[in-house]
N, C-alpha and C positions, 0 to 999 in steps of 0.2 A: 692375708695369711692368718691362720688360726693361732690362738694364744699358745697352745701347747707346743706347736711346731716352733714358734719364735723362741720359747723358753729353752727348748732342746738345742737350739743353735748356740745358746750361752751368751754371756756378756761379751761385748766387743766394741769395735769402733762406733757402731751405731745403736747399741743396746745396753741399757743399764738396769739392774734390778734393785729395788728398794723395798724393805719390809714396811717402813713407814718414814715419813719426813720428820726428822727431829731438829734440824738446823737449817735456817735460811741460807747461811753462809756455805754450808756443804753442798746443798742442792743447786745453789747459784753457780758454783764452780763447775758442776757437771753440765748444767744447761749451757753455760758460756762455752765450754769445750766443744759441745755439739754444734752450736751456732757458728763457731769459728772454723769448724771442719766441714763435713758434708751433711750436717743435720743428724738427728738421732731420736731415740725413743726411750722414755722411762716407763718401767712397769712397776707401779706402786702396789704393794701387797704380795710381792714375790721375794722369797729369801735368796741369798747368794747361791745356794745349791739348786735353785730352781723350784723349790717347794712353793705351792700356791697357798698362801695363808689368807689372802683377801684383806681388805681394809675395813677397820671398824667404823670409821666415819669419813666417807668420801668428801663431804663438805669441808671438813677440817683440813684434809690433805690438799684439796684444791686451793683452799685459802692460803696455806703455807707456800705452795708453788707459785701462786699469783703474786703473793707478797715478795717472794724471792726474785721473780722475773721482773717486777717493776721497781723495786727499791734496792735490790742487791746485785742487779746486773746493769751495766752501763755500756752502750745504750740499752734501754729496756727491751725485754723479749716478750713475744706474744705466744705462749704455749697453746697447743690445741688439745682439748681433753676428749676422752671417750671412756665410757664405763663398759667393761666387759664382764659378763657373768659366767662363772665356771663352778659347777657343783655347789650352787647356792652361795658362792662367795663373789665379792665384787673386786675386780682388779682395775685400778685406774691407769689408763694408758695415756701418756702425755707425749705428744710429738713436738720437737723443737726443730723447725726448718733451718736449713743452711741460710745464713744471713747475707744480706747485701750491704750491711753496714759494719763490716769487720774493721778492726778487731773489737770484740766485746770483752769487758773486764768484769770481774766479780769482786764484791767487797768481802775481804777476809776478816778473820777474827782479830787480826792486828790493826784493823781500821784502815788498811791500805787496799787500793784497787789493783788486782793482778790479772793478767791475760793468761788463759789456759787453752790448750789444744788437746784433742783426744788422741791418745797413742794406745792402740790395742784396747784394753778394757779399763784404762786409767785416764784421769784428767791430769795433764802434766803442765807445769809452768812453762810458758812460751819464752824463748830466748829473745834478745833484742833483735836479732836478724829475722826471726819468724814474725815478730810483732810488726816490723817494718814491711815485710813481704805481704802480710795480711792487709795492712793499711794501704799500701801502694797498689796492691793487686785489686782492691775494691775500686780504685781510682779509674782503672781501665784506660789510662792514657797511653799505655805501652812504654817501652823503654828502648831508647836508641843506644846501643853499645858501640863505643869506639874502642877497639882493642889497643891498649897501651902495652908496654913491656910487662907490666904487672899481671894483667889478665893472661897474657901469653905464657908467662912463667908458671902461673897457677895451672893452666890447662896442660902444659907439658908435664908438670909434676903429677897430675891426675892420670896422665897416660901411662905413667910408670907405677904409681902407688895405689891407684884406684880411689882412695879416699883421703880427706884432709879435715882437720878441725880448725876453728878460728885461731887457736893458739899456735898450731903448726904453720898456718898461713902467715901469721905475724912474724914468726921466726924465719920462715922461708924468704920473705921479702924485706925483713927488717923494717916493718911499718907498725904503726900504732893500731890498737884494737878497733878504734872507731873507724879509721880509714879502711881497715880490712873488712869490717862489717858492711860498710857502704858498698864496696866492690862486690861482696858476696850477695847482697840484696839485689843489686842490678843484674847479676848473672843468673840468679834464681828466677827473677821476674821475666827475664828474656828467654827462659827455657834452656839455658846453657848448662846450668847446674841443678841438681836435685838436693834438697835438704832432708836429712834423716834424723828424726828425734827419737831417742829412747829414754827410758827413765834415768839412765846413768850418764848419757853423753849425747852430743849432737855432732854430726859430721856431714860432709858434702862429697858428692860424686858427680862425675860428668854425666849428663843425660845421654841415654843410649838413643841412637837414631841414625 
């Protein structure tokens, strides 16, 4: 796909524009969110509005990305680079494949490691449930669900209400947050529930099928 067409599609789940790389922490967050999702592409030298400015020094940009990928992402990532020429300008294209070692975390400015996922065009902090789904989903051992009264009550609720949050689930069954999260992780992994993350909240719905 040519560069201009990609830019016209705009930033989204699999595409992010950067004028330049100014912070290893910030770019690590974006790369990790791509790796934890379905992969993605960075276009360095492109403004948020899609204007192609090009990079001044592709060697410096590449150095910053490789440093972020190896020292600010855990497990480390292996970005794939390509230089694209457009009107005598260089845009650095960086592909981050979907990982088989999820979840990846990024080192933040507070010195802590956090897991991020991609939601639309933003890199969003992953909840405990999503982190466990990523971790156990990569395990590929599958989940055997034995429906107790708690799972049945949850599915009956979703039949009527369509969606539920962790807090509502805790209230519905009068159980602790940790126990609720464990049940939700199992149901997401077994394909019974879908998890929906937005910038403001997270909720669960029954899978359609």
